[in-house]
A tleap script that builds the chain and sets N, CA, C and O, in Angstrom:
source leaprc.protein.ff14SB
mol = sequence {
  NMET LEU GLY GLY LEU TYR ASN ALA LEU VAL
  GLY TRP LEU GLU ARG ARG GLY TYR ASP GLU
  GLY TYR THR ALA ILE LEU VAL VAL VAL GLY
  VAL MET ILE THR LEU ALA GLY ILE VAL VAL
  LEU ASP TRP GLY ALA ALA MET LEU VAL LEU
  GLY ALA PHE ALA SER SER GLY PHE TRP MET
  VAL MET GLY SER TRP TRP ARG HIE VAL ARG
  ALA ARG ARG ALA GLY GLN GLU ALA GLN ARG
  GLU GLU VAL CLEU
}
set mol.1.N position { -29.737 -4.206 3.741 }
set mol.1.CA position { -29.438 -3.617 2.374 }
set mol.1.C position { -28.299 -3.276 2.589 }
set mol.1.O position { -27.704 -3.099 1.525 }
set mol.2.N position { -27.528 -3.045 3.695 }
set mol.2.CA position { -26.664 -2.643 3.093 }
set mol.2.C position { -25.541 -3.582 3.261 }
set mol.2.O position { -24.432 -3.199 2.887 }
set mol.3.N position { -25.706 -5.084 3.911 }
set mol.3.CA position { -25.383 -6.523 4.081 }
set mol.3.C position { -25.074 -6.674 2.698 }
set mol.3.O position { -23.928 -6.582 2.258 }
set mol.4.N position { -25.813 -6.842 2.195 }
set mol.4.CA position { -25.724 -6.855 0.604 }
set mol.4.C position { -25.189 -6.408 -0.230 }
set mol.4.O position { -25.124 -6.912 -1.351 }
set mol.5.N position { -24.379 -4.742 0.309 }
set mol.5.CA position { -24.029 -4.309 -0.338 }
set mol.5.C position { -21.979 -4.458 -0.417 }
set mol.5.O position { -21.070 -4.292 -1.231 }
set mol.6.N position { -22.263 -5.035 1.608 }
set mol.6.CA position { -20.581 -5.515 1.844 }
set mol.6.C position { -20.749 -6.459 1.522 }
set mol.6.O position { -19.569 -6.765 1.357 }
set mol.7.N position { -21.471 -7.623 1.151 }
set mol.7.CA position { -21.736 -8.733 0.314 }
set mol.7.C position { -20.415 -8.448 -1.103 }
set mol.7.O position { -19.238 -8.746 -1.310 }
set mol.8.N position { -21.643 -7.621 -1.868 }
set mol.8.CA position { -20.939 -7.412 -3.010 }
set mol.8.C position { -19.583 -7.151 -2.981 }
set mol.8.O position { -18.872 -7.912 -3.637 }
set mol.9.N position { -19.141 -6.388 -2.465 }
set mol.9.CA position { -17.748 -5.683 -2.455 }
set mol.9.C position { -16.531 -6.718 -1.359 }
set mol.9.O position { -15.495 -6.219 -0.919 }
set mol.10.N position { -16.881 -7.948 -1.128 }
set mol.10.CA position { -16.084 -8.714 -0.616 }
set mol.10.C position { -16.415 -9.756 -1.715 }
set mol.10.O position { -15.709 -10.764 -1.723 }
set mol.11.N position { -17.442 -9.642 -2.687 }
set mol.11.CA position { -16.888 -10.819 -3.793 }
set mol.11.C position { -16.382 -10.403 -4.228 }
set mol.11.O position { -15.270 -10.924 -4.322 }
set mol.12.N position { -16.683 -8.391 -5.327 }
set mol.12.CA position { -15.831 -7.748 -6.187 }
set mol.12.C position { -14.216 -8.040 -5.445 }
set mol.12.O position { -13.293 -8.226 -6.238 }
set mol.13.N position { -13.918 -8.075 -4.010 }
set mol.13.CA position { -11.790 -8.134 -3.758 }
set mol.13.C position { -11.943 -9.611 -3.858 }
set mol.13.O position { -11.191 -10.159 -4.664 }
set mol.14.N position { -12.778 -10.360 -3.192 }
set mol.14.CA position { -12.342 -11.962 -3.062 }
set mol.14.C position { -11.860 -12.096 -5.077 }
set mol.14.O position { -10.698 -12.201 -5.470 }
set mol.15.N position { -13.005 -12.054 -5.935 }
set mol.15.CA position { -12.877 -12.394 -7.559 }
set mol.15.C position { -11.923 -12.102 -8.135 }
set mol.15.O position { -11.461 -12.536 -9.190 }
set mol.16.N position { -11.408 -10.948 -7.105 }
set mol.16.CA position { -9.558 -9.989 -7.780 }
set mol.16.C position { -8.662 -10.580 -7.147 }
set mol.16.O position { -7.705 -10.904 -7.850 }
set mol.17.N position { -8.585 -10.900 -5.877 }
set mol.17.CA position { -7.569 -11.627 -5.047 }
set mol.17.C position { -7.043 -10.573 -4.108 }
set mol.17.O position { -5.956 -10.840 -3.595 }
set mol.18.N position { -7.699 -9.234 -3.730 }
set mol.18.CA position { -7.747 -8.272 -3.048 }
set mol.18.C position { -7.657 -8.339 -1.496 }
set mol.18.O position { -7.080 -7.585 -0.713 }
set mol.19.N position { -8.852 -10.149 -1.146 }
set mol.19.CA position { -8.434 -10.511 -0.123 }
set mol.19.C position { -8.075 -11.311 0.643 }
set mol.19.O position { -8.513 -11.565 1.765 }
set mol.20.N position { -7.048 -11.867 -0.063 }
set mol.20.CA position { -6.028 -13.663 0.804 }
set mol.20.C position { -5.126 -12.180 1.542 }
set mol.20.O position { -4.539 -11.113 1.361 }
set mol.21.N position { -5.412 -12.768 2.072 }
set mol.21.CA position { -4.567 -13.210 3.917 }
set mol.21.C position { -5.358 -11.725 4.631 }
set mol.21.O position { -4.821 -11.125 5.562 }
set mol.22.N position { -7.127 -11.132 3.825 }
set mol.22.CA position { -7.298 -10.152 4.975 }
set mol.22.C position { -8.216 -10.547 5.385 }
set mol.22.O position { -8.717 -9.618 6.018 }
set mol.23.N position { -9.082 -11.744 5.479 }
set mol.23.CA position { -10.524 -12.437 6.009 }
set mol.23.C position { -11.050 -11.830 6.830 }
set mol.23.O position { -12.109 -11.203 6.807 }
set mol.24.N position { -10.201 -12.018 7.735 }
set mol.24.CA position { -10.304 -11.083 9.155 }
set mol.24.C position { -10.956 -10.253 9.123 }
set mol.24.O position { -12.166 -10.181 9.336 }
set mol.25.N position { -10.078 -9.359 8.794 }
set mol.25.CA position { -10.094 -7.640 9.283 }
set mol.25.C position { -11.054 -7.644 7.978 }
set mol.25.O position { -11.317 -6.443 8.038 }
set mol.26.N position { -11.705 -8.047 6.954 }
set mol.26.CA position { -13.082 -7.824 6.749 }
set mol.26.C position { -14.114 -8.405 7.585 }
set mol.26.O position { -15.158 -7.761 7.681 }
set mol.27.N position { -14.003 -9.627 8.278 }
set mol.27.CA position { -14.419 -10.136 9.197 }
set mol.27.C position { -15.014 -8.617 10.119 }
set mol.27.O position { -16.028 -7.923 10.037 }
set mol.28.N position { -13.864 -8.593 10.919 }
set mol.28.CA position { -14.262 -6.942 11.567 }
set mol.28.C position { -14.763 -5.809 10.609 }
set mol.28.O position { -14.629 -4.772 11.257 }
set mol.29.N position { -15.053 -5.641 9.913 }
set mol.29.CA position { -15.042 -4.049 9.410 }
set mol.29.C position { -16.585 -4.325 9.369 }
set mol.29.O position { -17.385 -3.443 9.678 }
set mol.30.N position { -17.159 -6.172 8.792 }
set mol.30.CA position { -18.699 -6.581 9.006 }
set mol.30.C position { -18.846 -6.269 10.009 }
set mol.30.O position { -19.366 -5.173 10.221 }
set mol.31.N position { -18.505 -6.985 10.911 }
set mol.31.CA position { -18.840 -6.529 13.283 }
set mol.31.C position { -18.868 -5.347 13.534 }
set mol.31.O position { -19.157 -5.123 14.710 }
set mol.32.N position { -18.607 -4.080 12.641 }
set mol.32.CA position { -18.449 -2.694 13.242 }
set mol.32.C position { -19.684 -2.040 11.964 }
set mol.32.O position { -20.477 -1.201 12.391 }
set mol.33.N position { -19.773 -2.367 10.764 }
set mol.33.CA position { -20.825 -1.744 10.165 }
set mol.33.C position { -22.230 -2.038 11.050 }
set mol.33.O position { -22.849 -1.033 11.400 }
set mol.34.N position { -22.864 -3.580 11.499 }
set mol.34.CA position { -23.065 -4.040 12.973 }
set mol.34.C position { -23.616 -3.124 13.680 }
set mol.34.O position { -24.660 -2.484 13.807 }
set mol.35.N position { -22.009 -3.343 14.337 }
set mol.35.CA position { -22.232 -2.273 15.218 }
set mol.35.C position { -23.294 -0.892 15.103 }
set mol.35.O position { -24.357 -0.565 15.629 }
set mol.36.N position { -22.427 -0.349 14.182 }
set mol.36.CA position { -22.440 1.479 13.949 }
set mol.36.C position { -24.388 1.327 13.869 }
set mol.36.O position { -24.994 2.398 13.903 }
set mol.37.N position { -25.180 0.091 13.776 }
set mol.37.CA position { -26.535 0.117 13.914 }
set mol.37.C position { -27.010 0.110 14.512 }
set mol.37.O position { -27.839 1.018 14.452 }
set mol.38.N position { -27.105 -0.666 15.565 }
set mol.38.CA position { -26.973 -0.625 16.809 }
set mol.38.C position { -26.718 0.234 18.148 }
set mol.38.O position { -27.312 0.058 19.212 }
set mol.39.N position { -25.703 1.214 17.889 }
set mol.39.CA position { -25.107 2.261 18.423 }
set mol.39.C position { -26.303 3.269 18.190 }
set mol.39.O position { -26.613 3.846 19.232 }
set mol.40.N position { -26.988 3.595 17.178 }
set mol.40.CA position { -28.393 3.849 16.716 }
set mol.40.C position { -29.099 3.981 18.192 }
set mol.40.O position { -29.249 5.099 18.686 }
set mol.41.N position { -29.643 2.468 19.064 }
set mol.41.CA position { -30.521 2.297 19.390 }
set mol.41.C position { -30.263 2.693 20.365 }
set mol.41.O position { -30.998 3.564 20.832 }
set mol.42.N position { -29.087 2.235 21.132 }
set mol.42.CA position { -28.573 1.948 22.134 }
set mol.42.C position { -26.811 1.752 22.473 }
set mol.42.O position { -26.163 0.707 22.529 }
set mol.43.N position { -26.436 2.931 22.630 }
set mol.43.CA position { -24.352 3.181 22.868 }
set mol.43.C position { -23.992 1.663 24.247 }
set mol.43.O position { -23.247 0.702 24.057 }
set mol.44.N position { -24.608 1.885 25.202 }
set mol.44.CA position { -23.684 0.985 25.932 }
set mol.44.C position { -24.067 -0.641 25.521 }
set mol.44.O position { -23.479 -1.637 25.943 }
set mol.45.N position { -24.770 -0.620 24.947 }
set mol.45.CA position { -25.282 -1.951 24.347 }
set mol.45.C position { -24.284 -2.517 23.068 }
set mol.45.O position { -23.920 -3.636 22.709 }
set mol.46.N position { -24.071 -1.255 22.630 }
set mol.46.CA position { -23.041 -1.334 21.425 }
set mol.46.C position { -21.486 -1.314 21.694 }
set mol.46.O position { -20.688 -1.677 20.831 }
set mol.47.N position { -20.979 -0.723 23.349 }
set mol.47.CA position { -20.311 -0.581 23.601 }
set mol.47.C position { -19.602 -2.157 24.394 }
set mol.47.O position { -18.465 -2.566 24.632 }
set mol.48.N position { -20.862 -2.622 24.578 }
set mol.48.CA position { -20.563 -4.103 25.522 }
set mol.48.C position { -20.516 -4.960 24.168 }
set mol.48.O position { -19.343 -5.221 23.905 }
set mol.49.N position { -21.249 -5.389 23.393 }
set mol.49.CA position { -20.641 -6.179 22.122 }
set mol.49.C position { -19.654 -5.636 21.487 }
set mol.49.O position { -18.906 -6.602 21.337 }
set mol.50.N position { -19.109 -4.684 20.979 }
set mol.50.CA position { -18.253 -4.400 20.992 }
set mol.50.C position { -17.164 -4.784 22.093 }
set mol.50.O position { -16.182 -4.957 21.371 }
set mol.51.N position { -16.877 -4.944 22.966 }
set mol.51.CA position { -16.290 -5.773 24.015 }
set mol.51.C position { -15.754 -7.170 24.174 }
set mol.51.O position { -14.712 -7.824 24.206 }
set mol.52.N position { -17.399 -7.272 24.274 }
set mol.52.CA position { -17.473 -9.058 23.817 }
set mol.52.C position { -16.718 -9.157 22.058 }
set mol.52.O position { -15.521 -9.441 22.083 }
set mol.53.N position { -17.080 -9.034 21.213 }
set mol.53.CA position { -15.967 -8.871 20.253 }
set mol.53.C position { -14.782 -9.305 20.437 }
set mol.53.O position { -14.197 -10.383 20.329 }
set mol.54.N position { -14.426 -7.771 20.873 }
set mol.54.CA position { -13.281 -7.647 20.401 }
set mol.54.C position { -12.519 -8.324 21.478 }
set mol.54.O position { -11.288 -8.307 21.488 }
set mol.55.N position { -13.228 -8.921 22.386 }
set mol.55.CA position { -12.453 -9.833 23.406 }
set mol.55.C position { -12.005 -11.176 23.101 }
set mol.55.O position { -10.863 -11.540 23.382 }
set mol.56.N position { -13.104 -12.153 22.373 }
set mol.56.CA position { -13.172 -12.951 21.669 }
set mol.56.C position { -12.776 -13.124 20.207 }
set mol.56.O position { -12.991 -14.255 19.769 }
set mol.57.N position { -11.949 -11.756 18.886 }
set mol.57.CA position { -12.009 -11.902 17.834 }
set mol.57.C position { -10.432 -11.193 18.101 }
set mol.57.O position { -10.059 -10.421 17.217 }
set mol.58.N position { -9.621 -11.393 19.123 }
set mol.58.CA position { -8.933 -9.994 18.676 }
set mol.58.C position { -7.408 -11.622 18.202 }
set mol.58.O position { -6.482 -11.387 17.425 }
set mol.59.N position { -7.583 -12.969 18.868 }
set mol.59.CA position { -6.680 -13.734 18.888 }
set mol.59.C position { -6.800 -14.345 17.319 }
set mol.59.O position { -5.784 -14.388 16.626 }
set mol.60.N position { -7.913 -14.748 16.872 }
set mol.60.CA position { -8.186 -15.475 15.629 }
set mol.60.C position { -7.951 -14.151 14.756 }
set mol.60.O position { -7.510 -14.360 13.625 }
set mol.61.N position { -8.147 -13.018 15.065 }
set mol.61.CA position { -7.437 -11.733 14.072 }
set mol.61.C position { -5.784 -11.833 14.073 }
set mol.61.O position { -5.151 -11.558 13.053 }
set mol.62.N position { -5.186 -12.216 15.203 }
set mol.62.CA position { -4.031 -12.454 15.198 }
set mol.62.C position { -3.351 -13.589 14.126 }
set mol.62.O position { -2.494 -13.565 13.242 }
set mol.63.N position { -4.280 -14.626 14.759 }
set mol.63.CA position { -3.624 -15.996 14.435 }
set mol.63.C position { -3.109 -15.896 12.535 }
set mol.63.O position { -2.100 -15.859 11.831 }
set mol.64.N position { -5.220 -15.890 12.397 }
set mol.64.CA position { -5.220 -15.353 10.945 }
set mol.64.C position { -3.712 -14.523 9.916 }
set mol.64.O position { -3.080 -14.961 8.954 }
set mol.65.N position { -3.582 -12.977 10.823 }
set mol.65.CA position { -2.503 -12.219 10.369 }
set mol.65.C position { -1.504 -13.251 9.757 }
set mol.65.O position { -1.219 -13.443 8.576 }
set mol.66.N position { -0.838 -14.149 11.429 }
set mol.66.CA position { -0.090 -14.773 11.968 }
set mol.66.C position { 0.422 -16.362 10.322 }
set mol.66.O position { 1.212 -16.791 9.481 }
set mol.67.N position { -0.618 -16.442 10.888 }
set mol.67.CA position { -0.598 -17.823 9.393 }
set mol.67.C position { -0.548 -17.165 7.792 }
set mol.67.O position { -0.218 -17.832 6.812 }
set mol.68.N position { -0.976 -15.608 7.746 }
set mol.68.CA position { -0.689 -15.767 6.481 }
set mol.68.C position { 0.753 -14.847 5.940 }
set mol.68.O position { 1.031 -14.752 4.744 }
set mol.69.N position { 1.432 -14.326 6.842 }
set mol.69.CA position { 2.574 -13.968 6.726 }
set mol.69.C position { 3.925 -15.320 7.005 }
set mol.69.O position { 5.144 -15.261 6.840 }
set mol.70.N position { 3.301 -16.106 7.334 }
set mol.70.CA position { 4.753 -17.476 7.276 }
set mol.70.C position { 4.379 -18.257 6.072 }
set mol.70.O position { 5.154 -19.043 5.528 }
set mol.71.N position { 2.644 -17.916 5.498 }
set mol.71.CA position { 2.669 -18.727 4.249 }
set mol.71.C position { 3.243 -18.081 3.197 }
set mol.71.O position { 3.954 -18.731 2.431 }
set mol.72.N position { 3.046 -16.818 3.006 }
set mol.72.CA position { 3.768 -16.165 2.140 }
set mol.72.C position { 4.877 -16.108 2.216 }
set mol.72.O position { 5.621 -16.335 1.262 }
set mol.73.N position { 5.382 -15.695 3.713 }
set mol.73.CA position { 7.440 -16.302 3.772 }
set mol.73.C position { 8.311 -17.795 3.132 }
set mol.73.O position { 9.444 -17.868 2.656 }
set mol.74.N position { 7.082 -19.085 3.386 }
set mol.74.CA position { 6.944 -20.257 2.825 }
set mol.74.C position { 6.957 -19.928 1.574 }
set mol.74.O position { 7.312 -20.893 0.897 }
set mol.75.N position { 6.763 -19.134 1.043 }
set mol.75.CA position { 6.652 -19.058 -1.032 }
set mol.75.C position { 7.732 -18.224 -1.981 }
set mol.75.O position { 8.001 -18.258 -3.182 }
set mol.76.N position { 8.428 -17.121 -0.347 }
set mol.76.CA position { 9.075 -16.429 -1.339 }
set mol.76.C position { 9.800 -17.391 -0.772 }
set mol.76.O position { 9.718 -18.243 -1.657 }
set mol.77.N position { 10.356 -17.800 -0.057 }
set mol.77.CA position { 11.690 -18.925 0.351 }
set mol.77.C position { 12.013 -20.451 -1.255 }
set mol.77.O position { 12.952 -20.802 -1.969 }
set mol.78.N position { 10.754 -20.784 -1.079 }
set mol.78.CA position { 10.495 -21.622 -2.485 }
set mol.78.C position { 10.801 -20.621 -3.873 }
set mol.78.O position { 11.293 -21.043 -4.919 }
set mol.79.N position { 10.517 -19.645 -3.695 }
set mol.79.CA position { 10.219 -19.297 -5.256 }
set mol.79.C position { 11.953 -18.983 -5.188 }
set mol.79.O position { 12.437 -18.945 -6.319 }
set mol.80.N position { 13.086 -18.724 -3.922 }
set mol.80.CA position { 14.296 -18.324 -4.196 }
set mol.80.C position { 14.927 -19.854 -4.745 }
set mol.80.O position { 15.254 -20.202 -5.880 }
set mol.81.N position { 14.944 -20.476 -3.653 }
set mol.81.CA position { 14.829 -21.925 -3.898 }
set mol.81.C position { 14.689 -22.608 -5.141 }
set mol.81.O position { 15.222 -23.649 -5.527 }
set mol.82.N position { 13.838 -21.805 -5.729 }
set mol.82.CA position { 13.396 -22.765 -7.190 }
set mol.82.C position { 14.316 -22.145 -8.609 }
set mol.82.O position { 14.530 -22.486 -9.773 }
set mol.83.N position { 14.825 -20.574 -7.292 }
set mol.83.CA position { 15.923 -19.677 -9.081 }
set mol.83.C position { 17.232 -20.263 -8.551 }
set mol.83.O position { 17.993 -20.716 -9.407 }
set mol.84.N position { 17.676 -20.334 -7.052 }
set mol.84.CA position { 19.073 -20.823 -7.062 }
set mol.84.C position { 19.118 -22.518 -7.752 }
set mol.84.O position { 20.189 -23.116 -7.851 }
savepdb mol mol.pdb
quit
C-alpha cells in the first residue's frame, strides 16, 4: 500500500515538473522506505542492504546530479547567447 501511495506522490511531482533533476533522489527515498520495513524485521539485514545500496548507488546519484547541473548550465548559457 505504501508503494502505491509513493507512486502517486511521484506521479504528482512528475506532472508538475518538480522531479526534474531529482529522479535519483526519489529512488533513494523509495529504497529508504523499503528499508524502514526491513528494519522492523531484522536490523542487521537492513544495515547490510543499506550498505549494499549505498555502495552501488552512490555514483549513480552523483552522476544524475552532475548531468542535471550540466544540462541546466547549458540551457542557461543558450538563453544568454540568444539574448545577446
